[in-house]
C-alpha angles and dihedrals in degrees: 000000000000113000092221092072094057098022095099093051115116118201127212127243118295119274109270102183129016115210114244109244135178126205123214087260107025113236121190111240118250120232113281111250099194123050119211112281107238114205128189114256094233104103093210094055102044112139129178118223102219137148118270116294114273114259114215118233119269125273093270093059121102109246128184104248090219091065124084138202096208120152122244126258120211118257109246132188116260121229117198133149122250127260139171117258124226109265132172109252092228093063122064119230109259111259124204116203108155114220127190112260124190116236109248115238092228091063108061113206120199114234122240139179112248112260125202111020095177126093122276110252113256096247090057094050123091109246109228090198095067138045119273092200118122142141142271113219127202097174129003090230098128123071088213089072095069091037087058090050093050094046101037100035087206124214092234141001134191130211127190119203094324101084103152096093093053091081087060090047089054091050096046096040109022094175093058114109108226123213122193134190131181116207114249126191099194104076097149127140094225135128128001108341095215092051092046091050091053091049089050094053094043091051091055100031096105090056090052093049094048093050109051092159089080111096099190130021121212121212125201120014117239100336117188104188096165124208095303097055104028094095089054091050092048090055090047090054093045092056093042088057091050094044092051089050090056087067097039099260132126130225138224103208129202109028090186122177122246115282095023151132111036118228097260089049093050089050088064089055093060094098089062090051090052093049092046090054091051090058099040095259132147139218122249131188141153130251123190136152138178154251082004129000094249094063107116094016108138093023117133125231121239111287095009131099125247120279119186093212098054136063145194091244115012113038090016088131090072090070091058094048100040097043104032117010107038094048088055095047090247099134096159117179112258134210120188094214096187125030140155137067122341117172096193088085112113131227094031135130126242135057129316114277148117119221132025092274091066092058102047096110092046092051092049090050089051090057101253093128146326094260134033092249093051092046093054094044090051090053090051089049089053090053092044091053089055101046090047087067091063111073093199092062109092095186148296131249121217116228110263154014120153096026126181134199113335094013094075096107089055094054111132094178094109090050097051097095091050092045090052089051090050093051092048091051090059092062 
């Protein structure tokens, strides 16, 4: 994999203390195959020690036409002026004023030595002066997708299974951070986690090698291991990070569904955060709500006091950072790799429905806008205004462009021109 893609990446200090974890059925760890990659601190001389660049098969080989062999472009910091997003007047802009919160005794938190005291490099900081709104893509089957990329020059983008167009994304918008995920049916917490992580990477390795435009690869989709299996999953993610690094790739760890994990569960995931930071990785998770994106905002989590700038669904990530990660010096860059409206959430108000399109009338009635399109875009602007206050958030991708089958009510294709206009107005 070309060194230019990863050459600007700065890694954090080496792991000092691993948290002692226990899986439901204790499995002895396997030997680590990849040592931490130690890079010089001089930004101009960063170099990534990786295996030789993958050579595609010859012209007679059968290659999936959706795959690409595009070269990598270096990640570069974006520089854009500030602007005020569109927000409905009835809803206040999210404010983020961290306040000290005592750790409840009923939620034990493992101790850890702070890792990474240096500053986060600019290209892995969220820029508060520009929009962090972007799109999740299932299939590049809509010409408005690439038009959005060219016009909006988004901070991030995510592709699932269809990766061929991501080389064009890299060419048209070289500052965009690209996230990829390959669907995987075998999300089972069985066996030795290190061995299972290696099998996972090896099974998908060809896809990684054929698609060097992807900056960070996600693993499992929306795991919810619970308290009993979180230690297993943390070890799985640690070894996935290391196995990817053996081949010169970087990981987005976590991938948790909206509304999970709970705080004591996330505490058991901290070893995976530490390992990801050693290898230049990031954290990813999903945040949805329904019938509007503000439902659950301001709700406390079990065992923790109320905070006006956090929620049980949207802005849930602030609990993890303020209570667990920031006190430990683990300010890992974050991408919310799915966001928006998802009506499958339980115990909510409003009508039956799935994606944003099913809740247009409700959102209009609630005062978010005069049309369904405007009401949803104003909710996204509200969310954008909040995440822009957190430097560690790189961006969020709206689910979804290029939908198939059951994902029709989530289709943001018709909104893409308006979303591009919104992003441009924030510059």
